[in-house]
C-alpha positions, 0 to 999 in steps of 0.5 A: 538490457535483459530483464535480469539487468534492468534496474528496479524502481520501487513503486510508492503508494501514500494512503489515507489522504484527506486534503487537497494539499496532501494530494498535491504534495504526494504528486509533486514528490513523485509517488505512483499511487494515492490511497483513499480509505472507504472504511467509515470506522477509520479516522482517515475515512473519506466518502466516495464523493470526496475521494472522487473530488480529490482524485480529480487533482491527479495527473495521468499515470498516478493511480487512485486506490480505494481501500475497503473493509468487508464492504457490500459489493454494491457499495464498492461498485458505486464508489468505483463508478465515481473513480473509473481508473481506481484500483481496489484494495481489500483489507478485511476478511474478504474471500478470493471469490468475494474479491473477484466479484467485488472487483467486477469479476476481474475487470478491475485490478485489486490488491489483497491485504495480508495481515501478518502477526507481530513477533515470532508469530509471523513465522506461522503465516503461510504467505505462499499459500495466501498468494496462491489463494488470491492469485487473481489479485494484482498484488498482495499487500503486507500489513501488521495484524493488530486489533481492528483493520490496518497496521496501526503504524506497527511493523511486523518481522520482515525476516520471517517471511518466506524466501520466495513468493510468486507474487507482486508484493506491497510492503506496508505497516509502520514504514517511514523514511528511517526503516524503508531502506531496510524493508526494501532490502529484505523484501525485494529478493523474496518476490516478483516485484516490490512496492511500498505503502505508507500512511502514518509514517508521513503524517503531521505530528500534534503538540503531544507528539502523536500523529494527526491521522489523515493529515500528511506532512510534505517534508516527511513525504519527500524524505520517504520518497528520497529514502525509497530512491536511495534503496533502489540505488543501493540495490543497483550498485550492489548488483552492478546493474 
C-alpha cells in the first residue's frame, strides 16, 4: 500500500477524567489518549499528583495529556516531572514562545487549542495562520470559543473552516456519538490527519438531565468509540481503500 491508500484511523482522546473506573473504561474501549485538566477553576480539575496516580493505570502506548490554562512554566515543569510520558495541551492565551518554553524548549510534545467563534463568526478565524504561528505544536486542537476556557460542550460551525490546513488537527467541542461521524467527514479532508477529543459528550447524566462533570459513562464511551470507527469505515469504503 502507498501512503495515499492506507486506511485512516482517527485517534481518540477522552478528556477530563477524575476516577479510576473511568480511566479503565476508556482503556477498555480502545482510546489513544487520556486528558487530565490541570486548570484549578475547572470542575474537572485534578492535581498533578492525582493525575500521576490515575496515569499509572495506563498500559503502554496510551498517552496521558495534561491540560493547562495560562499556567506558570515552573508549575507545568513540576507536573510534567510526575508524568514522564505526558503530552502538554495549552488551552489559554499562551503565545508560541510561551508554549515552546513551557514544553521544555521543544523536548516535550504539545498541542495548542484554537478557540473557534460560534456561528458565522467562525468564518473570521484564520486557522491557516494560527497553525503557521504554532508550527512547533504537534497538533492544533479546535474548540468552541465561549466565556472562560474550554468549549463547554458546544460545537462550532465545522463547515466554515478552511479547506486545507497544513497541520494535524484535533476536533473537539460538543462532540458525542451522534455527531462525531459528521465532524470527521467534514474535517478529515481539510488537514494532514484528524483526531477527536471528547469530554462532556461521554459524561453521566444527573437526575436533572445535566451532565455530571468529570464523571464518565462507560456506555457513552463505547458508543463514541464505535461511532468513530464507523466513520473510519465509511471513509474507507467511499475511497475504495
